[in-house]
C-alpha positions in Angstrom: 52.6 15.3 3.3 50.2 17.3 5.3 52.2 17.3 8.0 55.1 18.8 5.6 52.7 21.1 3.9 52.4 22.8 7.2 48.9 21.6 8.2 49.0 22.9 12.2 46.0 20.4 12.3 44.6 16.9 11.0 41.8 15.6 12.3 42.0 11.6 10.9 38.4 9.8 10.9 38.4 6.2 11.5 37.4 3.5 14.1 40.6 1.7 13.1 42.8 3.6 16.0 45.3 1.2 16.3 46.1 1.7 12.4 45.8 5.0 12.3 48.1 5.5 15.6 50.9 3.0 13.3 50.4 5.5 10.2 51.5 8.3 12.0 54.1 6.7 14.0 55.5 5.6 10.7 55.3 9.3 9.5 56.9 10.5 12.5 59.9 8.2 11.7 60.4 9.1 7.8 59.7 13.2 8.9 62.4 13.1 11.8 59.8 14.6 14.6 59.0 13.7 18.0 55.9 11.8 18.8 53.4 12.5 21.6 50.9 10.6 22.4 48.0 12.1 24.4 44.4 10.3 26.1 42.1 11.0 28.5 43.3 7.9 30.4 47.2 8.2 29.8 47.6 12.1 29.8 50.6 13.4 27.6 52.9 10.0 26.7 56.6 10.7 25.1 57.7 7.2 26.6 56.0 7.1 29.9 52.7 8.5 31.3 52.4 11.5 32.9 48.7 11.4 34.0 48.5 14.6 35.4 48.1 16.1 32.6 45.0 14.5 31.7 42.9 17.3 31.2 42.9 18.5 27.3 43.8 22.1 28.7 46.6 20.8 30.8 48.0 18.7 27.8 47.9 21.6 25.1 49.5 24.1 27.7 52.1 21.6 27.7 52.3 21.3 24.2 52.9 24.7 23.6 56.3 24.5 25.7 57.7 22.0 23.1 60.5 23.1 21.3 61.8 19.8 18.8 60.1 19.1 15.3 56.9 17.1 16.9 53.8 15.1 15.8 51.2 14.8 18.5 48.1 12.1 18.2 45.0 13.7 20.1 42.7 10.6 20.7 39.4 11.3 21.0 39.6 15.0 21.7 36.5 15.6 19.6 34.6 14.9 23.1 36.0 18.1 24.3 35.3 20.1 21.4 32.3 21.7 22.5 34.1 23.4 25.5 35.1 27.1 24.2 38.1 27.1 26.5 39.8 23.8 25.1 38.7 25.0 21.3 40.5 28.6 22.1 43.5 27.0 24.0 44.0 25.0 20.3 43.2 28.1 18.0 46.2 29.6 20.1 48.2 26.6 20.0 47.9 26.2 15.9 49.0 30.1 15.3 52.5 29.2 16.0 52.7 25.6 15.0 53.7 25.5 11.4 57.1 27.4 12.6 57.8 25.0 15.8 57.0 22.4 12.9 54.4 20.7 15.3 51.3 18.7 13.8 48.4 18.1 16.0 46.6 14.9 14.7 43.5 13.9 16.3 42.3 10.3 15.7 38.7 9.9 16.5 35.3 7.5 15.0 33.3 10.4 14.1 33.6 14.0 13.1 33.2 16.6 15.0 34.7 19.7 14.3 33.5 23.5 15.5 33.7 25.7 12.7 36.3 28.3 15.0 39.1 25.3 13.4 37.5 24.2 10.1 39.9 26.5 8.1 43.0 25.7 9.8 42.2 21.6 10.2 43.0 19.4 7.2 39.9 16.6 7.5 41.2 12.8 6.4 38.7 9.8 6.2 41.5 7.2 6.8 40.9 5.0 3.4 39.9 1.1 3.9 43.0 -1.0 3.9 44.2 -1.8 0.1 44.7 -5.6 -0.7 48.3 -5.6 0.5 47.5 -4.4 3.8 44.7 -7.4 3.8 47.3 -9.7 2.7 49.7 -8.7 5.4 46.9 -9.3 7.8 46.2 -12.8 6.8 49.8 -13.9 6.7 49.9 -12.3 10.2 47.0 -14.7 10.9 48.1 -17.8 9.0 51.2 -17.4 11.5 49.8 -17.6 14.6 47.3 -20.0 13.8 50.0 -22.1 12.4 48.4 -22.8 9.2 49.1 -22.5 5.7 47.5 -20.9 2.4 47.9 -21.0 -0.9 49.4 -18.1 -2.7 46.3 -18.7 -5.2 43.7 -18.8 -2.4 45.5 -16.0 -0.1 45.0 -13.9 -3.3 41.3 -14.5 -3.7 40.8 -14.4 -0.1 42.1 -10.9 0.3 39.9 -9.6 -2.9 36.7 -11.3 -0.8 37.7 -9.4 1.9 37.7 -6.1 0.5 35.6 -3.6 2.0 36.4 -4.5 5.6 38.3 -2.6 8.1 41.7 -4.6 9.0 40.7 -5.4 12.5 37.1 -6.9 10.8 39.1 -8.8 8.0 41.2 -10.3 10.8 38.9 -11.7 12.6 37.1 -13.1 9.6 40.1 -14.8 8.5 40.9 -16.2 11.8 37.1 -17.5 12.4 37.4 -18.8 8.9 40.9 -20.7 10.5 39.0 -21.6 13.4 36.3 -23.5 11.9 38.1 -24.8 8.7 41.1 -26.1 10.3 42.7 -23.9 7.6 41.8 -21.8 4.7 41.2 -23.2 1.1 39.5 -22.5 -1.9 36.3 -23.8 -0.8 36.2 -21.5 2.1 36.2 -18.4 0.3 32.2 -18.9 0.5 32.7 -18.5 4.4 34.6 -15.4 4.2 32.0 -13.8 1.8 29.2 -14.7 4.1 31.0 -13.3 7.3 32.1 -9.8 5.5 28.0 -9.5 4.5 27.4 -10.5 8.2 29.9 -7.6 9.1 28.5 -4.9 7.1 25.4 -5.9 8.0 26.0 -4.2 11.1 25.9 -0.7 9.2 22.7 1.1 9.3 22.9 2.3 5.6 24.0 -0.3 3.8 23.1 -3.6 2.9 24.5 -6.3 0.7 21.7 -7.6 -1.6 21.9 -11.3 -3.2 21.9 -11.2 -7.2 18.3 -12.5 -8.5 16.8 -12.0 -11.5 18.4 -10.5 -14.7 17.3 -7.8 -17.3 15.1 -10.9 -19.1 13.1 -11.0 -16.2 12.0 -6.8 -16.6 9.3 -6.5 -19.1 9.8 -4.1 -21.8 12.0 -1.1 -21.0 14.2 -1.7 -24.0 15.6 1.9 -24.4 17.5 1.5 -21.0 18.5 -2.1 -21.6 20.2 -1.2 -24.8 21.8 1.2 -22.8 23.1 -1.1 -20.2 23.9 -3.7 -22.7 26.4 -1.1 -24.5 27.7 -0.5 -21.5 28.5 -3.3 -20.3 32.0 -3.9 -21.1 33.2 0.1 -20.1 34.7 -1.3 -17.1 37.9 -2.0 -16.6 41.4 -1.5 -18.5 41.0 -1.8 -22.0 37.6 0.5 -21.4 40.3 3.2 -19.5 42.6 2.5 -22.8 40.1 3.6 -25.2 39.5 7.1 -23.5 36.4 6.0 -21.8 35.3 6.7 -18.1 34.0 4.6 -15.8 30.1 5.2 -16.4 28.4 7.0 -13.3 25.1 5.6 -12.8 21.5 6.2 -13.8 18.6 8.2 -12.2 15.3 5.8 -12.9 11.8 8.3 -12.4 9.0 6.8 -12.6 5.2 6.0 -11.7 5.3 3.0 -8.9 5.4 -0.7 -9.3 6.6 -0.2 -13.3 10.2 -2.0 -12.8 12.5 0.6 -11.1 14.1 -1.4 -8.0 14.2 -4.6 -10.3 15.8 -2.8 -12.3 18.5 -1.6 -10.0 18.8 -5.1 -8.9 19.2 -6.7 -12.9 22.2 -4.2 -13.4 24.0 -5.8 -11.1 22.9 -9.4 -12.5 23.6 -8.4 -15.8 27.2 -7.0 -14.9 28.0 -9.7 -12.3 29.0 -7.0 -9.6 28.0 -7.1 -5.7 24.9 -5.2 -4.8 24.9 -3.3 -2.3 21.7 -0.8 -1.1 21.9 2.5 0.7 19.3 3.0 2.9 18.7 7.0 2.5 16.3 6.9 5.0 18.2 5.3 7.7 21.1 8.0 7.1 19.0 11.0 8.2 16.5 9.2 11.1 18.2 6.1 12.5 22.0 7.0 12.8 23.8 9.4 15.5 26.3 10.8 13.0 25.1 10.4 9.3 28.0 12.5 7.8 30.3 9.8 9.6 27.5 7.3 7.9 27.7 8.8 4.4 31.7 8.8 3.8 31.7 5.0 5.3 29.3 4.2 3.0 31.1 6.1 0.3 34.1 4.6 1.3 32.9 0.8 0.8 31.6 1.2 -2.1 34.6 2.3 -3.3 36.9 -1.1 -2.0 34.4 -3.1 -3.6 34.6 -1.5 -7.1 33.0 -2.3 -9.6 29.7 -2.5 -7.8 26.6 -1.5 -8.2 25.2 1.3 -5.3 21.5 1.1 -5.5 19.7 3.8 -4.0 16.1 3.2 -3.4 13.6 6.2 -3.5 16.0 8.5 -3.1 13.5 11.5 -2.7 12.2 10.2 0.6 16.0 10.8 2.1 17.4 14.0 0.2 14.1 15.5 0.7 15.2 16.3 4.1 18.3 18.1 3.1 16.4 21.0 3.8 15.7 20.6 7.4 19.4 21.3 8.8 22.9 22.0 8.3 23.9 17.9 9.1 21.3 16.9 6.5 22.7 19.5 3.7 26.2 18.1 4.4 25.5 15.0 4.1 23.5 15.6 0.5 26.2 18.1 -0.6 29.1 15.8 0.4 26.9 13.1 -1.7 26.5 14.7 -4.6 29.9 15.9 -5.2 30.9 12.5 -5.3 28.3 11.6 -7.4 30.1 14.0 -9.6 33.8 13.4 -8.9 33.9 10.1 -8.2 36.6 7.9 -10.1 35.8 4.4 -8.9 34.1 1.9 -11.2 30.7 3.0 -8.3 27.6 2.0 -10.6 25.0 4.0 -9.1 21.5 3.1 -9.7 18.9 5.7 -7.6 15.2 5.2 -8.0 12.9 8.1 -7.6 9.0 8.3 -7.4 8.1 11.8 -6.7 10.2 13.9 -8.9 8.9 17.2 -7.4 10.3 16.3 -4.1 13.8 15.9 -5.9 16.6 18.5 -4.9 17.1 20.6 -8.3 21.3 19.8 -8.0 20.6 16.1 -7.8 18.8 16.3 -11.3 21.8 18.5 -13.1 23.9 17.0 -16.0 27.3 15.3 -14.5 25.6 13.4 -11.6 24.3 10.8 -13.4 24.9 9.5 -16.8 21.5 9.4 -17.5 17.7 10.1 -16.1 15.1 7.7 -17.5 11.7 7.5 -17.2 9.9 4.6 -16.5 6.0 4.9 -17.6 3.3 2.6 -17.5 4.3 -0.3 -19.9 2.2 0.0 -23.2 0.6 -3.3 -24.5 3.6 -4.9 -26.0 5.2 -4.6 -22.7 1.9 -5.6 -20.6 1.7 -8.4 -23.1 5.8 -9.4 -22.2 5.1 -8.8 -18.3 2.5 -11.3 -18.5 4.7 -14.0 -20.0 7.5 -13.6 -17.6 5.3 -14.0 -14.6 3.6 -17.0 -16.0 6.8 -18.6 -16.7 8.2 -17.4 -13.4 5.5 -19.9 -11.7 5.9 -23.0 -14.1 3.5 -22.1 -17.3 3.9 -22.1 -20.7 2.0 -19.0 -22.5 1.5 -20.6 -25.5 -1.3 -22.1 -23.6 -3.1 -18.8 -22.9 -4.8 -17.8 -25.8 -6.1 -15.1 -24.2 -3.3 -13.1 -23.1 -3.0 -11.0 -25.7 -6.4 -9.8 -25.2 -6.0 -9.5 -21.6 -2.9 -7.1 -22.1 -5.0 -4.7 -24.5 -7.3 -5.2 -21.3 -5.1 -4.2 -18.3 -4.6 -0.7 -19.7 -2.8 1.6 -17.4 -1.6 -1.9 -15.2 1.5 -1.3 -13.6 4.2 -4.2 -13.7 3.4 -5.4 -10.3 -0.4 -5.0 -10.9 0.3 -7.0 -13.5 1.8 -9.8 -11.7 -0.8 -10.0 -9.0 -3.3 -10.4 -12.0 -1.7 -13.5 -12.0 -0.7 -14.3 -8.9 -4.6 -13.7 -7.7 -5.6 -15.7 -10.8 -3.5 -19.0 -9.3 -4.3 -18.6 -5.7 -8.3 -18.8 -7.5 -7.2 -22.2 -9.4 -5.4 -23.6 -6.7 -8.4 -23.0 -4.1 -10.7 -24.8 -7.1 -8.5 -27.8 -7.1 -7.7 -27.2 -11.1 -5.6 -25.8 -13.2 -5.1 -22.3 -14.4 -6.8 -20.4 -17.6 -7.8 -17.6 -19.3 -11.1 -16.6 -17.9 -9.1 -16.7 -14.1 -6.5 -14.3 -15.5 -9.6 -12.1 -16.9 -11.3 -12.5 -13.8 -8.6 -11.4 -12.1 -7.9 -7.9 -13.9 -11.4 -7.2 -13.5 -11.2 -7.2 -9.9 -7.9 -5.5 -9.8 -8.4 -1.6 -9.6 -4.9 0.4 -11.1 -3.2 2.9 -9.2 -3.7 5.1 -12.2 -7.6 5.5 -11.3 -6.0 6.9 -7.9 -3.4 9.1 -9.0 -4.3 10.1 -12.5 -3.5 13.6 -12.4 -0.3 13.1 -10.5 0.9 10.5 -13.5 0.0 13.2 -16.1 1.8 16.0 -14.2 5.3 13.3 -13.8 4.8 12.7 -17.8 4.4 16.2 -18.5 7.7 17.0 -16.3 9.7 14.0 -18.2 9.2 14.8 -21.8 11.4 17.8 -21.2 13.5 16.3 -18.9 14.4 12.6 -18.9 14.8 10.1 -21.5 12.1 7.6 -22.3 12.9 3.7 -20.6 10.8 2.0 -22.8 10.8 1.9 -26.6 7.8 4.1 -28.5 5.1 1.8 -29.0 4.0 3.0 -32.6 7.0 1.6 -34.0 6.5 -1.2 -32.0 2.6 -1.4 -33.9 4.6 -0.7 -37.4 6.9 -3.8 -37.4 4.9 -6.0 -34.8 
């Protein structure tokens, strides 16, 4: 389509070189254009290689002499685009390319495009394979391994492999068939585990196992109701009703009050896969953050419906002001947040709102911005009960729990958990069962973060009054009906 529209230069960003090449070959055949290929090893190739044209300048000179309509694949040309002579020759060539019906297609694993070419180039991220492509790959692997796969198993296996490249999926299918002597329903867990192993190689995106649900999150009743109201908002029934897919949540608030736990609990509530995007690693540990954010988005959308958890988002995107590349990454991410159609529910958390770029807080990026404050007395009582139950104790056997919740004013959820753990250590060291006295003493010995950061927390509360929705119920209402 882009070639027919007259784009002289198309840049395909992908690690799947063979798949991209097949797609360009199919496009050349459909458009009845001659297909040429260039690489630094083979030179310019139509039917036979010409190593004498292995230098990009020489190859571009030869392409200028072509008269037949053509599609030209340029493998790894990005490595030469820092040479002003190559860029100049390329610009000369593409000026007349639409008239001669010639389209140049760069295939490279990363995007590296000088400003001189940006206006004349269409950049395309090759999407991850669809279910029909993965099914064809599964059938190809099964035939080569001389194995048969039941149609129902094949369908579930393909679904399990979504988010992988075609090469990665082929290797996973082959490994399972070799190890298991075939592919049966019981082997699909192995496919998922292999997929997780592949995605773990990504420095910025990782799978998280589903764990505690919302019942294990103390308090935050307003946020819980909001999430429950959207439990059925994914799928065709919601689309037929006129609802768009929920975009996501931004959780702002005090450290240790359940923001990250809530992000994980959303995935458990909706039974969606949980992916974590490491924004800090995006800017600090990878060579091409722009390519990494595009790949992370691509994988998330292919796995949809999915929950994408972005923890402490301010620690990464505060760096967006630090350079042109970082700004482009940030711009790509917030544009995707506003425009995404896939069922990728983003849950972002932040502790320091002063470090958040204002563009991130604009309406349309997230469905709602919730402020997660220190728990009130009712929530502290609930949190203490949850942590006792998780450790095999019946809260009804601790009559001092309600007074303890009153005593532990300004404690965060994480600090209340440590109160229970420290009390258990004390009882265990004395070879006896846990008591109310242990819990009370542990609370007296705990110095809450509030005492150190009281002014900062007050500023955060003042900011949230005008800009965010409280994640918890009004404690005065709870007192009235409690």
